[in-house]
Structures are given as C-alpha cells and as structure tokens.
N, C-alpha and C positions, 0 to 999 in steps of 0.2 A: 504494500500500500504506500509506504513512505517513498519507495523508489519511484513509483508512478507519479506521485505528487511532486517529487523533486525534479522529475524530467520536464515538468511544465514550465520551468523557468521562474518560479516564484522567488522574489528577492527579499521580501520582508513580510512580516505578519501584521494582521490588523490590530488595532488598539484593543487591549484587554478590557477597556472601559465600555466597549460597545454592548456586551451582554455579560451576564455572570460567568459564562464559559469562555469569554474572550473572543467571540466572533459573532457576526450578525446572522440572522435568519436561520436559527437552528432548525425550525420546522421545514424550511425550504431545502436545507442540505439533507436532513434526515429522511424526508419523504420522497426523494427522487426515486424514479423507477428502478435505478440501479440497485438500490438498497433492498428492493422487494423481489429482485430477480434471483435466479439460481446462482450458485457459487461462481460458475464460470462467467456470468454476465456482469459481475460487480465491477471489475476493473474497466471494462469497456464503457460503463456508465460514467466514469470520471471525466471522459472527454466532453461531457455536456456541462460540467461545472465551470463557472467563470473564475477568474483569478482570485477574487475576494473570497468566494466560497472555498476554494482550494486552500487558501491561506488559513481560513478558519478551521478547516478540517485538520490541517497540520497541527494547529494549536490544540485542538481537542484531543487528538491522538497523543500528543506530548503530555497533555494534562493527565491522561489515563495511565501512561507508562511511568510509573513511579514505584519506589520501594513500598511494598505492602507487607507489613508484619502483623502477626496475630499472637495473642497469649495462647497457652495450651495447658492441658492437664497432664503434666509429665508423670511417667512412671519413675519412681525412685527407689533405691534400696532402703529397706526398713532398717533404721539405725538400731533398733532394739534386737534385731536378728543377726545382722552382720556389720562389721566395721568397714566403713567406706574405703579405707586405705588397703583393705584386703580384697576388694572386689573391683575397684576402678582401675583403668589401665591407660597407658599411652595409646595414641592412635594406632590402628592396626598395621599401618605401613612403617611404623617405627619399632615394632616388636620383633626382636631378634629371636632365634630359636632358644637361646639361653633365657631371655626374658619370658618367653612363652612357658618354659618349664617352671620358672619361678612363680609366674602367675597361677599356673595349674596347682602348684603346691600350696599357695597362699590360702585358698578357700575353694570348696566345691561349687561356690556360687560366683567365682571370679568371671568377669565379663569376657575374658579371653576365650572361654568355651563357646561363646556365641560369635564374636567378631573375628576370631582366628582359631577355630577349633583344629585340633590335631587330626591328621589324616590316618586312616587305618588300612591295612592290606586288604580287608574285606569290603572296602567301600564300593558301592554300586548305586544305581538310580534310587533305590529305596532307603539306603542307609549311607550317608556321607556327611561331611562337615556342615552342610547347609540344612539337611533334614534334622540333624542332631541339634543344631542351633535353634531351629524352630521349636523343637520339643522342649529344650531347656527353657526358652523364653515362655512358653505356654505353662510349663510346670512351675516355674518360679513365681509367676503371677498367681497360679492356683494355690500355692503354698504360702503366699503372703510375703515372700522374700522381696518381691517388687510390689509396691503399692502405688496407686494412682492418686495424685493430688485431687482434693475435692473441688477446687476452684481453678478456673483458667488463670494462669499466671505467666509472668515473665521472670527471669532469674538473673539477678545481678551477679556477676562473676568477676572476682578480683584475684589476681595472681601476684605474689611477691617473690622475688628471686634475685640471685646474683648472676652476673654475666659469667659464662664458662671461661676458664683460662685457656690460652694466655690472653690477658687483656689488662689494660691500665685501669679498667673499671672493676677489677676483681673485688675490691672492698666495698663497692657501692651496691646498695639494694635498690632494685627497680620495682615499680608497681604498675601493673597493666590492668585497667578496668574495662569491662565490657558487660554485655547482657545477652542471655540466651532467650531466643524467641523463635517462632516459626517465621520463615521468610517465603514469600511466594516464588515459585520456580518460574524463571523467565528464560526464553530463548535469548541467546547473545544478541541476536539481531534487533531485539526490542530496545536495546540501549539502556537497560536498567542494571544488569549484572555484567561485569567485565572480567575477563580472565587475563592472566599475565604469563601463563605457561601452557605448553602443549601437553596433551595427555596421550597415554598409550592404551592400546586395545585390551591387553591381557588383564591389567588391574581392574578395568571397568567391567569386564565379563565376570570376574570373581565377585565384585561388589554387587553386581546385578543379580547373580544367583542367590546371594545372601538376602538381598532385599525382597526378591520374589518369594523366598521361603519363609521369612520372618514377618514381612510386611511391617517393618519398623526401622527407625533410624536410631542408632545407639551412640553416635558421635556427632559433633557439630561441624558444619562448614564454617571456616574462619573467614569472616567478612569484614572489610574495611569500609568506613564511611568518613566523610568530612564534617567536623563540627567544631570550628575554631572557638566558638563561644562557650563550650562546655555545658550547653543547656541540657543535654540528655544525661550526662553523668550526674549533674546536679539534681535532676529530677529523681534519680534513683538512689542518691546518697542516703545512708541510714546509720544511726548510732546503735541499732539493735544488734544483738549477737547473730552470727550467721546461722542459716538453716543447716548448712553442711560445711565441714572443714576437714582438711587433711593435708599432709605433706607427702610429696611423692618421692621416688627413689633418687631424684636429682636435687633434693632439698628445696623444691619449689612449693610454696604454700598456696593452696587453693581454697578459697572461701566463696560460698554461694548463699545469697539471700533470696528467698521466694517473695515475689512482689505480686499480691493479688488485689491491691487497692485499685478500683476501676479508674479513679481520677489520675493516678500515676501512670497507669497503663495507657490511658488515652492521651496523656501528655506526650509520652514517648512515641506512640503511634503517629501523632500529628507532626512531631518534630522530624520523624523519619520520612514523611511523605515526599519530600523533594530530594531525597538522597539518591545518589548513584553508588553502586556497590562494587567493590573489587574483591575477587577471591584471593585471599592470602594463602590459605592452605585448604585442600579439599577439592581440587579441580576434578579428580576422578570420581569422587562421591557425588559432586554436584551434577556432573554429566550423567552419572548413573541414575540419579533421581529424575533428571530430565527425560531419559530414555524410558524409565518406568512410568512416569506420568503419561507419556505418549502411548505406551502400550495399553495402559488402563483406559485412556480415552477411547482408543480404537476398539478395545474389547467390549466396552460398555456403550459404544456409539454415542459418546457425549463430547461436547466441545469444552472450551475453557469454563471454569467456574470456581467454586470455593470448596470443592471436595478435598478430603484429607490428602489425596495424592498430589494435589497442586502445591503443596508446601513441603519444606524440608527444614530440619532443625539447624539453626545458625547461631553462632556467637558473633555479635557485632562489636567492633572495637574502632574507636576513632583514629584516623591515620595521623593526627597531630599529637597523639599521646607520647609523652616522654618515656613511657615504658614499652614502646613499640620497638623491640630490638630485632634487627636482622643480622644474622651471622653469615659469613662466607661459607660456601661449600667448595672445598678444594678438589682438584682433579688428580687422580693417580693413574698413570699410564703403564700398562703391562703388555708383554707378549710381542714387542716390536723386534723383528729380526734385524740383526746387524746394526743395532742402535749404537751411535757413537756420540760422546759428549762434544768432541770437536766439530763434528758435522752439524750437530744441533745448534751449537753456538753460531756457526757460520750462517745457517739458515735463519736463525732468529734475528741476526744482525741486519737482515734485509728489511725487517719490519720495526725493530726497536733499537734503542741504544742499550748495549749490553755491558754491564759492569760485573766483575767477578767478586764474590764475597768469600769470607772464611767458610770452608766446607763443613766445619763443625758447629756452625751457628745454631743457637738454641731456638725453640719455637717462640719464646718471648722476644728474642732478637729479630726473628723473621717478622713478627707482627709489628714491631717498632719500625723496621725498615719499610714495610709496606705503608704504614700510616704516614711516615715522613715523605716518602716519594710520591704517595698518592695525593698529597696536597696540591700538586701541580698537574695532575692528570693520571693517566693509566700507569699502574705499577703491578708487576707480576714477578713473583720469585719462582725460578725453576731450580729444583733441587735434584741433583743426580747423586750417585753413590758417594763420590768423593769430590764433588764440585757443586757450587751454588752460584747462580747468576741472578742479578737483579735486572729485569727488563722494564725500561721506562721510555718516556718521550717517543711515542709512536711516530714512525715515518709515513710519508704519504703513500697510501696503498689504494688508490682509486679503483683499480681493477678488482681487487679482492672484495671491496665493499660496494660494488656497483648495484647490487640488489638489496642493500641494507640501508634503512632510513638513517638520516643524519642523527636523530635522537638516540639510535642504538649504537652508532659507530663509536661513541665516547664511552661505552660501557666496557669495563675490564673483561667481563665474562665473554662478551662478543668478540673483543680483540683476541682473547685467548682461543676461542673456538675457530674463528676465521683465519687468523694469521699463523697460530702455532699448531693447533691440532690438525687442521685441514691442510695448510700449506707446508709448514716446516716438517711435520711428521707424516703427512700423507694419509691421515685417518679420515675416511669418508663420513659424510653426514649420517648415512645409514648405520655405520659401525658405531658412531657416537650414540645415536639413538638407541641401538640395541645393546649398548655397553659391552661391545666386543673387546675393546682394548681399554676402555675408560671406566673407572669406578669413582664414586663420590664419597668424600670423607669430610666430616665437620672438624675433627680435631687436627690441628697443625702438627702436633707431636706424632700422632699416628701416621700422618702422611709422610713425614720425614723418616720415620722408622722403616716404612715400606721400601724406600729406596736405599737406605743405608744398610739394610739387611739383605739387599739383592733381590727382594721379592718383586720389585717394580723397576721400570726403566727410568722414569722421571716423574716427579710430583710438581704440580703447579699450585702455588698458594696465592690467594688474592685478598683484596679488601672486599667488604660486603657491598652489595648494591644498596643505594640510598632509597629511602621511601619515596622521595619526589620523583626519582627515576622510574620506579615501579608504577607510580600513579600516572605519569605522563605517557608511558608506553601502553599501559592498559587502556586509558581513555582514548588513545589514538587507534585502538583496535588492533594493536600489535602484540606479539608474544615474545618472551625471552627464551633463550635456550633452556632446556630442561635442567632442573636442579640449580637454578640461578639464585634462588632465595631460600633462606632457612629462618623462618620466624620463630623466635625462641622466647619463652618455652611453648610447648605444644599444649593444646586444649585436651584435657582428660576426657576419655570416653567412659560413659556410665554415670555421670553426674545426673543427667536427665535423659529420659528415653521417650521418643515420640512414636507411639503405635498408631498405624493407619487404620487399624480395625480393633 
C-alpha cells in the first residue's frame, strides 16, 4: 500500500488540523469502491484518488502503524514451591552443554527442560524434546508449580551488574531498567519493528517446533525504544519490594515488580504509542513468532486482529539508558591452510596501517590499546601465536566497499569482515555465515589463548559497536554482520511466561 502511495509523487502531507485523523474527507476516502472490492481490486482503486486524498491516506496508515503493547496475565513460578534462582535460566542460545547439565541438576522444574531439553537416542515424532517440553509445561501448571497472575499486568524489570573484565569499568555497577509486556508482532515492512542482524534458518526451525508444541513464549524479545525524557521509567518507579528477585551465575541481580494498576499501565501504553522499536536480542525468536502468527492466521482463515498469536513477550529498554552496555564479540579464525603471519601482515597493510605490539600482551592491555586507537577511528588487534598487530587508520578501499553504505563503512566489524576476513584471508561470505572457519568469543583472554595454544590461526579483537550506530543502521533498514553486538547482561528466561492458550 505504502509503495503504491509513494509512487504517486506525493511530496508533503496535509495539515493534521484538518480532521482529528489529520486528513480531510474520511468518508470520501473510506467509501471509495476500491475499498469495497475484492482483494485484488484494492490497489487499482488508488488511481482514482486525488493527491490530497492520497496524502491523507499516508497519514492515516502512519497513525495506525505504531508500537502496540498490552498487559498480560503471566504464568510465574510459585515462590512457595521452588526458588527462582533454581529454575530461571539464561536465554536458550547462551546455554552451553555444561550449563544445561547444571540447570538439569538444579531442580526438576528448571526451565531448561522446556526451552532446551536434552535429546535422547529414542527420540521420534511422538517423543522428542518438543513433545516433552509441552508435557512439562502442561504438568507444571496442573501441579501449581506455575501459577497465572490474577490481573493483567506489566512487569518492571531492573538488572544491576558489573561490566565483565577486562574493562576500566570493572569496579562500576550499572543499572538497566526496562519493563516486560506483550508487544504486537509486526512485519518489518510496517516500519514499527526494526532488526539490526541477519538470522539463520536452523535456529528459527528449532524455535518454531518448540512454539508449535508448547504454544507459549518463555523468554522475552529484547526491544529498544527512545525516551530521552525518562517518562516511562518514571511512571513505573516504585519504592515497594520487588515481586521477584534473584542473582544469576554471572553475579547479575534481577528484580521484577508486577504492575497491575490500570492508570500506570495506560500511562505506559500511551507513552509507547509513537515509538519505533529495534530488536537488540531475539531476532530468531521474533521471526519465529512472526512465522507462527502467519501460520495460525492461515489455518484459522483470519486476518490481523488482537488474538493471542498476534503478540509476543518483550522487554522494553530505552536506548538512552546509561546501563545499556554493548560488548564486542571477537572473531577467532581456525583451519586456514598455509597461514603465514608475514603474508597476513602484508595483506592487511593494503587496507590498514599496521603496527606490531608485544606478542605477550595481556587482555587488559589489548582492551586499552583498542580504546586508545579507537578514539580516532577503526582499531582492530590481530593476535597470532607469537605476534600481535594493531590495525588502524583504514586506507581507501572503494572497490571493497562498493556495495556497502557509507554509514556501515566506518564500523570496525564491517572493516574486519570486508577487508580482513574476505580479502586478506580469502574467507567467503558463505563460510563466515556458516562459521566454517570463524567462531565468536566474548572474552578477550579466551580469544588470545586460542591462538597462543595453537588451536587457532588468528584472533581479531575489536571495540564494541556504539548504540547510535546500531540505531542509525537499523532505522535505515540495514543489517550488520552476524554477531556484531552483544548486549550485556542477557534477559533471564522464566521470569514471566506468556501462554497463547
């Protein structure tokens, strides 16, 4: 619809003072024959609209396409039956096999049994991790382990944490505030929800199987919105004791307050109406919810509405928050035949100024080098078994970036992928996407160890992407290379659960 309207050449919109909806002649626009015809006739009918009517239509559609949030009656673990710290987990894609074992041992009701259940040799169509997840969810509700809140609520969510080392902020405590609510699922083309990363098919297929089986959401999509005036956080502020509280395995404090006061909820809903949302974490789960919504619409022969499938559980955090911490994700390269430090340096010198550093440099020193060099632009540290290079001051590489937007060319991660991984090392985009030679590591010390032990050819360490860079790229409709951002800490799964049925 919007594409057809844009093609008409409209340059400006009518004054919003003309009618309450911001355009004239609502009856005239709404009662055109095109709106009464069959689906295939609608677009053809737009050719009969004059320029003023088209401008009004654009404004009305824009008026409708806004963030839509709702309170909900969450299922929560009964604190008299189980300890929250023994049943809540990190997001499914951050759970290692060791963590999975630890969660299984912590409690027979640990959420890992639902969101990342162990596979068995006897698995088949009738008995598999997804059917067992649905069975556990059903039984836990029947047993009263999970109880549903009596009133529709939103849930204020506050995390307190220290930055992971190495960092100059090690001694500082951060606080990140947000709130959990239902958010309406929107197609990206609607211009309400924006992504900043590509997704992969395999993780989405896994999450879709779980959603089909359980018909519930157990973790939240991490959403960012802009609120420089702090109006939403102020509306949710409370001196009361939290409804839920725990400290996770990383020392992060998680506190949640249930907010059921209708006036507070409506204040938040109203303040969110004009917001555009950026997915920080949870791209795969968001697109899974979108696919499931479309499946259910088709199966039930229904269009858009306010059915439970139209919503997914989200945590909303303002992007101006001083507690919004983004960590770098370092790249470790393995399995390159005939890799040579001298050849790599010569190739890298085509794209950067290359300075050699002490090969025994510590993770803390690497972080300091990156921060200092990054003040004037791109800075990347390349660590090899017995050599370390600082790559900075990029050289002109128009041919390499001919299909890359200007706003992305200045990103360290894009410079790394285009100049070093693809050009200097000859790793294809497909190999990068499939992680054939590339693995992703948060901890700088672990990345350095991988090359010093001979397990890897080279490790690339970077500064983190800045929030304003994520914002500008997402709102421009572009995406970053995979694993470009690491928002810390993660949102716990199992604090609230949204059941569709």
